[in-house]
Structure formats: structure tokens, C-alpha cells
N, C-alpha and C positions, 0 to 999 in steps of 0.2 A: 504494500500500500504506500509505503514511503517512496518507492521508485515510481509508482503511478502519479503521486503528487508532484514529484520532480519533473516528470514528463509533461504534465499539464502546465506547470509553470514555464517549462522550456518552450512550449508551442503557443503560449499566450501571445495573442496579436498576430498570429500567422493565418494563412488561408484555411478555410474550413476543412479541406481534405486532410490537413495534418492531424486531425483527430484520429485518423486511422492508426497512428502510432500507439494508441492505448489499447488496441485490440489484443486479446489474449487473456491470460490468467494472472491474477494478482492475489497474493496472500497477505493476511494481516488483519488487525482489529477484530480478531475472533472469528473470521470467516474467510471464504475464498470467493473472490469476485471474478466472474467471467464476462468479459466484454466480447460478445459473440459477433455483433455486426454494428458498425458505426454508420449512421445515416450519411448520405452523400452530400447533403447541404442542409441549411437550417429549415428549409421548407419541405423536406422529404419526410417520410415516415420516421418516427423516433428510433433511436438506437436501441438494440435489444441486448439485455444483460441478464445475468443470473447471479444470485448470491447463495452460497451454501454454508449453512451453519452445521458443524459436526454434531453428531448425536450426543456426545458427552457434554457439550455446552448447551444444546437445546434442552436436554433432560425433560422431555415431555412426559406427562403422566402415562403410566402403563395403560390406564383405562381408555385413553385417546387412541391407542394403537391396537385395540382388541377387536378384531373382526373388520370386514370390509366396510360396512356402513359407517362405523365409527372412524375409521381411517379416512374415508372420503370426506366425512363431515369435519374432521380435524384439519385436513388440508384446506377445505373451504373456509374454515374459521381463520386460519393463519393468513389466507389471502385477504380476508376482510380486515383483519388486524393490521396487515401491512398497509392497506389503503387508508385506514384511519390514522396510522402513524405518519403517513406521508401527505396528509391532507393539506398541510401548509406549503407544500411544494407542488406547483402545477407541472413541473418538469418530470416528476416521477409518477408513473401510472402502472397499476396492475389490474388484471382482469379478475374482478372479485364477485361479479354477479349481483343479482337483486334478491328476489324472494325465494327462488328455488336453490336447492343444494345439489349442484351437478358435479359430475366427475370432470374436473378441469385440469388443464395442463399448467396452470399458473403456479401451483405448488405441488412438488413431488416428494415422496419419501424414497430416498435412494440409499445405497450402501454407504455413501459418503456422508449423508445427513439430510437435513431439511433444505430442499432446493426451491428457491423462490425465483420465478421468471417474470420480468417486468420490462418496462421501457423507460428511457430517459431522453428527454429533448435536450441535447447538449447545447449550452448557451452560446450565443454569438451576438455580435453587433454587426448587422448586415451579414457579410460572409467572413467576418473576422472572428477568430476564436477568442472567447472569454475564458481563458484557461484557469484563472484563479477562482472564478465562480464555479467552474466545473469541478475543481478540486474540493471546494466547499461541499458540493453536492455528493460527489463520489467517495471522497476520503473521510469526511466527517459526518454528514447527515445520513448517508445511506447505511453505514454500519449501525447507527442508532435505530433507524427504522427497522432494519432486519432483526436486530436484537429484541426490539419491542414486539415484533410480530411472531418470533419463533423460539423464544427462550422462556422456560418455565418461570424464571425469576421475574420476568417482565410481563408475562401474559396474565389476563384475568382468568385464572384456572376454573373458577366457579362457572363463568360464562362459557368457557370451552366445554366443560362437562355438560351444561344444558344443551349446547349445540349438538354435541355427539349423541347425547341421550335422545334428543328429539328425532334425529335421523335414524337411529337404531330402532326406536319405537315405530316410526312410520314404516320402515322396512319389515318389521315384525307384523304390523297390521296387514300390510299388503300380502305378506307371505301366508296369512291365514285365510284369505278370501276364498280361494279355490276349494280348500277343504271344508269350508262352511257353506258351500253352494252359493257364494256371493260373487258379484263382479265389482262391487264398490262398497265403500263404508264412509259415513259422515258422522264424526263424533259429536256428541252433545256439547254445546257451547261453542262450536265452530263458528267463525265469522266468514261468510261467503262473499258479500259484496266488496268490491274494490273502490278506491277513491275516485278513479276516473278511467277512461279508456287508455290513458297514457301513464297512469300511476297505479302500479299493481299492489300497493300497500293496502292493508285492510281499511275499510271505511269506518271512520269514527262513529260511535253511537249506533252501529248497526245492530239489528236484532239477532241475538245468538241463536244458533240452530238447536232445535229440540226434536228428537225422533218421535214419531207416533208410536204408541205402545205396541201395536201389532207388528211393527217392523224393527223394534228395538232388539239389538243383540249386544252381547258383551264379548269383547276380544281381549286377549292378554298381551301385555307388553312387558319387556324386561325392566323398564325403569318407572313408568307411570302406573304399572300394575294393571288392574282391570279397567277397560275403557268401554263405556256404553255409547251407543249411537245407532243410527239407522243403517241397516244392512240392505243393500239393493240385490235382490236375488237374481240368479241366472234366469234366462228366458227373455220375455218381452215385457219391458217396463215403460209405461206411459207417464210422462210428467205433464199434467194438465193444470189449468187455472186461467184466471184473467190476465190481461196484459199488465205488465209492471209489477207482478206479484212474486217474481223470483224464479220463474221456470228456467230461463236461459242462464241466469246466474248460477243455479244449481248445476246445470249441465257443464258450464264453463269450469266450475270448480272441479267437477269429476274428470273432465278431459285433461286437466293439469295434475290430477291426482296420480298420474303415472310417475311423477317426480316427488322427491322429498322437498319440504319447505322449511324455512328457518323457524325456530321457536318464536311463538308470539305472532306469527303471520295470520292466524285465524284459520288458515287452510292446512295447518300442520296436523290436523286430525282427519283430513280428507284423503282417501287413497282409492285407487282403481287398479284393476288387473293390468299387468304389463303390456298386454296385447290389445288394449282398448284403442280404437281409432275413430276420430271424428271425420265424417264424410259430409260433403255439401255440393251444391251446384256451383258451377264456375264457368260462366259464359265466356267463350272465346279461347279456352285452353286447347292445347294440342292433345291428341290421343293417338297412341302407337299400337296397332295390331292387337287390340284388346277384344276378347270375346264378349260382346254385349248381348248375345242372343237370348240369355235367360230373361233379360229385361227389355230389349229392343229387338224385335224380330226382323224378318226380311223387309227391306225398304222398297219404295216404289221402283219399278223397272227391274225387280229381281236382285237388287244389290244385297249381298250377304253382310251380316254383322258379326260373323264368327271370328274375324280378325280385322276389326274395324279400325280405320285410321282417319283422322281429320286434323286440319290445322285450325279449325274454328268450330269447336263443339258448342252445341246449344246447351241450355240449362239441364234438360233431362238427359241428354247424351253424356254430358260431363259428370253428372251425378251417378249415372249407371257405370261409367268408367271408373270413377273414384271408388265405388263399392267393389267392383271386380278387382281393381288393383289392390285394394286393402286386403281382400281375401287371398289374393295371390301372394302378398307379402307376409301373410301369417296372422292377420287380425282374427281375434276370437270374440270380440265385443265391438259392436258398432254404436257410435254416438251420433244422433241425428237431431237437428233442430229445424222445425218447419219454416222458421224465419229465413233460413239460408238454403232452403230446398226448392226444387222445381215442382210446382203444383201438379203438372201432368205426370211427373215421375212418381209422386206420392199417392195419388188417388184419381180414380175415374168413377164418379158417382152414378147412381142408377139412371138418372135423367140423361147424362151424357152417353151411357151405354145404349140407351134406347135411341138416341139421336144419331150416333155414329156407330155403325156396326163393328163388331169385333174384328171382322176381316179387313176393315179399313183402318184399323188402329194398330200400329206395330208395337206400341209400348205396353208392356205388362207392368202395371203399377206396383210399387213397393208393398202396398197393403196385401197384395196377393202372393208375395214371396216371403214375407216376414216370418210366417210360421214354418215354411220349409227351411229357412235359415236356421231356425231353432231346432226343428225336429230331424232334419236330414244331415245338417252340417254341424250342429251343436254350437251355433253362433248366436250370442245374445244381442239384444238391441235395447238401447235406452233412447227413447224418442220423446222430444218435447213437441206436444201437439195441443193447439188451442182452437183449431178451426174445423177439424173433421172428426166426427164421432164414429166414423167407420172403423177406426182402429180399436175401438172398444171391444169388438168381436174377437180380436186377436190377443188382447193383453192378458198377461199373467198377474201383473201388479199395476195398480194405478195410484200415483201419488199426486194429490191436489195441493199445489202451492197457493196459499192464501196469506197475504200480508207477510210473506217470507217464512211462513210456518208450513211444514209438510203435514198433510193429512192422508191417511190411508183410506181411499174411497173405492177399493177394489170391488167389494160386494155391491155397493151402490152402482158402480159402473156396469156390473153384470146385469143388475136389475134393469137399468136404463137400456142396455143393449137388447135385452129380451123384450122390453116393452115397446121400444121404437125400432123395429126392424128396418134395415136400410133398403131391403129389396134388391140390392145389387148381387151379381153373381161373380164368382172368381174367374179370372181371365188367364191364369197360368196355362201354358201349353206343355212343353216338355218338362220333366222333373228337373229340379235344381240340382246342380252338382258343383264341386269345387272347380274353379277355373284352372286351366293348365298353366304351368309356369313358362313364360316366354324366355327364350335365350337372348342374351344381350350381346350385341356386337360392340365390344369395347372400343374398337378403332373408330366408331362413329362419334365418340365423345371428343370434341375438338377443343382443347384447352389453350391453344396458341392463337394469338392475334396476328403473328407473323412468324416465320421460321425462327425457332430458338427463343421466342419470347412468350412465356406462359402467363395467362392472367386468370387468377381466381380471387374474387373479391366479394365479401359479404357486404350488403347494404342494409344494415340492421337485420331484423328478423324477417323482413318481407321480400328480400330479393338476393339472388346469388348470380354474380357475373362469372361465366365460364367461357373463356376465350372471347369470341365476338357476340355471344348470346347472353341474355339476361333471363334467368328463371324467376318467374313470379311465384312467390311463396305465400302470398297473402291468404290463400285458402288452406294452407297447411297450418292449421291453428294450434297444433301441439308443439310447434317449435317455440321453446321458451326463451331462447337467448341467441343473440347474434353469433356468439362463440360456437354454438352448435352448427350454424350455417357455414362457418369457416371449415369445420371438420367435414361437413358434407362435401364441400368443394374438394378437399384433399382426397376423400374417398372416391369421388368421381374421377379425379385425375389418376388415382391408382388403378381404377377399373379401365381407364383408357389404355393403359399399358399392359393389361392382363389378357388381351385377346378375347376370344369368345367365351362368355360365361353362361353355362347351361342353366344355372340356378342362381341368379343375381341376389335374391333376398338372403339365401344361405351364405353366399360369398361375403356380402357386406356384414352380416352378423358375425362371421368369423373374423373379419378384419377388426371389428369393434371390440373383440375380446383381447386384442393385442395391447400391451402396455404403451403408454405415450411415447417413450423413446423409440419404439419400433413403428408406431403408427405415423409419427411425424418425421419428415425428412430433415428437419432442423429443430433446434431447441426452442420452439415458439411457446409463449405462455398465454396465448389468447384463444385457445381452443377449449371446447367442452364437448362431451360425448353425447351424440344424439342416439336415437334408436334406429335400427335398420329400417323400421317402418317409415321414418321421416326421410331417410336417404333415398328409399325407393320412391317416395312421393315427389321428391325433387327431381330424380332421374326421369320419372314419367312426364314431367313438365318441361324437360329440355327438348326444344323443338327439333334439333338436328340429330337426336339419337335414333338408333335403329334397333328394333327387336325382331326376332324370328319367332313366329307363332308356332 
């Protein structure tokens, strides 16, 4: 570190490229500092660094390292502690996330110790190096920040334990769902509403969730003990109620229940099975060789839909494709909200059946396939529905949201369904089956903008630039963080060089099991692990990709 300080003083006042003299490894101040990549100029992306504090000095509590959920949470907590410690320095930034506890590359536990990966905007005046300011940041302030974030003597150990315990408990809750015949669980006292569409923190003064007695279950956790709440059973569950009473809020909490949340988030008692997937309509998206025939039959002039492709899908076509793609990728539970669904995909009522003959309508509505999904494929559905009572004939469970309070109205719904018969007849043709898995032509993923220049760029959670294309991810609602989008980009780039992939969902799942040093081609700290389901969703929206049916 002394040599680093001397170097920075030596290059003070020189041109910015002289900062490259500090690249490499520097020892001292109780840590090892790696300057992996120095930015090319003051206006380029910040420089990438790592600080490693040896285990003997970190002396983290044994409880923080016991089991994967706790280790993941401890790494997450250290990243957040680093961010808090560096809050007075805009130059130093770490990817520490918001309300979800994800597996991030920002902090790793390695043989050498606790490794923190971050960026530093090296100071300059114009393009002239401010070496003495850089020495203050790297040689004095940075060791303080690292020590505050990753040593037991400086950490709030009680808060660290709460963080680890919350993640471990959520993993335990999620792990009990399948054995209890559930697809989701919402703990009593959970706070589901968020502050706004751009602020994912819990809404102040929100009504705490309280399970209806008939759906209340008790699950065990290693830290909080017995936790009571609403269990959502396997099968077909309708969430009904008036507008603005909390239907979509409940579904939104459940779709993000595939991830752990920070303690006190309000949704840290909300969990869903790992293979739950939100599907929706998405006008204008691309579709690649997807078998839509279970939902959209032969089109006019004899056009087949068994390997259907389009550059401009309609609402119904896009939702049928999203459903088939989700099943192909391994979804076991579907989450659907009528607000983001295509009406003609969801229902065709008796009057429309009478007006337009079945032979003239290629769409088999979801209402006529939902029971087959359950009975033939074992796929559950959670459906927010406020406008069509036809789904009452299919439902196993009906939850009525009223003033943000859930009521079990299953028996009443069955009475209503019997009393007010719809008169419609089912329109399914061939029996439903699992869609076949398409092979991916990896060489069709073009990551280069020109020979030798690759471009992979996340634009928040909503878009991913791959080469010359931009993937619109706004309809992939279970992406929780832009850092996951970056990892999706890396995985697509890896697939581009892997040749023909006969089972891309399995291949991506295998890649995601690799540790960060193997998964990334450089020691970046701004990545988080997505599910293979989201990787496949992004791949399906890449316009230039090619599949073989």
C-alpha cells in the first residue's frame, strides 16, 4: 500500500492513462487490494477493484457461514455494509441490491478470505490525474470501508444475524411448500403493498396480512420457530375482488416470493415455489418456432401453428407463446393477472360462441385448458380475475381480497357457479401435453457490433443490449435486479459459443450452478444470479435467435 501511495503521488498531474501504473496487486493495511482494470478516461466506466480481507482478520461468526442460505445472506449483508461505509464517497460504489437477497458477485467467500468487488471513479481535473486525492481514497479511506464492512470487530453482529436468520427462514418456508401441497405461503403480519411503482420498500401504515382461518397453516423455521399464515394450495386458485382491493398486489408479492427478502421488508414472510412463472400478453414481441397448437389452432389458409414464428405477435398469440415457453423451460406454477392478459386468450363466453362458430375461431381459451394443466401436467395456476365468472367452474380455491384482507369464498363460489350456469361449452380439441423442447442454434446469438467488439449491456431491469439488438424485458416481471440482467447477457454470450444446444433450459440451469469465478470471464462485482426461467424468457425475446422445433 505504501508503494501504491508513492505511485499515485508520482503520477499526480500526469495524463489520465498513467493511472494504468497502479494496476495489479497491493498488500497492506490488513488487506490485499487488486486493481483489476483502470478506466480509460474520466468519462469511461469506473475502474474495477477488489479488496480481500483474510479470514483470520475478518473473524466472522460461525453462524454466518453455516449453510448456503446463511452464507448468501452474509455476503449480501457485507455488500450493504460496504455501501453504507462508503456513502460519503461518491467515487466508491458496490452492487448491494435493494429489497431482495440475491446471490451476487459483489462479495465472495474464497480460500483467501472475504473478497469485496467494487468500482472507483478515479479522480481527475479534466484529463489530468489527481493522484493525491486518489491516494486518499485508495490508501486511507478504502481500507477503512473494507474493515467496517467485513470484520467482526466493526460489523453490527446482531444485524448480521437477523439478516442471515431471515434468509434461512425464508429458504426453510419455501422448502416446505411442496411437501405440504402448497405453491405459496403468506405469513400473518406480512406487508404486501409497496410505496410506489419505483420504490419497492414497504408502504407505511399498510394493512398487515391476516390469513383466513380455513387457509391458515403453520410452517416451521429454524430461527423464528412456528410461523402461521395463508397457504395457497396446489391446483387452480382464483384471486377475486373489487378493483383496488389488493388482488394484483397479492399476486405481485407471490411472483417475487421466489426470492428471499431483507428482514423488515414486509414480504420476508412471502414465499413461492421455485418454478413459479408469471405469464402475460405482450403485443409486438417476437416468437420463434413455438408450438401454439394447444391454444391456437390452424390459421386461415391452412397455416400451421405447431412451430409458429412471428416478428409481431398479437396479445393472444404472445400470451399463448409465453405459456408454452414457460412450460418448456420447466414452470410448474403459472401466475396470471387478467389486467395484463389478452381477453380473447382468457375467455370466449356463450354469446360469442353462438355468434362465431367454433370452426371459425382458432383460439382455444385458457379457461378450457386450465384444468388439463392441473390434471394432465400437474401445473398449478394462480389467477387474478375480477371480470369473468366462468373461471369459477374450474377453481379449487377462491380467495376474495377485500380492503387488502383475504377471505376464503371457495364454497360460496361453488354455490354461485351452480346457481348461475354460464351455458358455455368447452372448446378444447386435442388433449394437452407438454411442449417439446426446441434446440437452440447458439451461433444465431450475435453479441458483436462489429468484428472483435462485443456488446452486452443491461439497461436497468427492463432491457438487455446484445450486440446490435435490444431485448425488451418489461414483460419478464420476475427479474428483480439489473444485476440479474447482466448475468443473463453473459449466459447468452456463453451459449453463442456453445454450438447447438439440444436442451437450452437444462444447459442454462447447469451453467447457473457454477460458482462466480467460473461463471464470469473476469472478476466483475455487478452480477446477480437469475433463474434459468428468466434466461430463457430473455432468449425467447431476442429477435435474431434461431430455434429448431
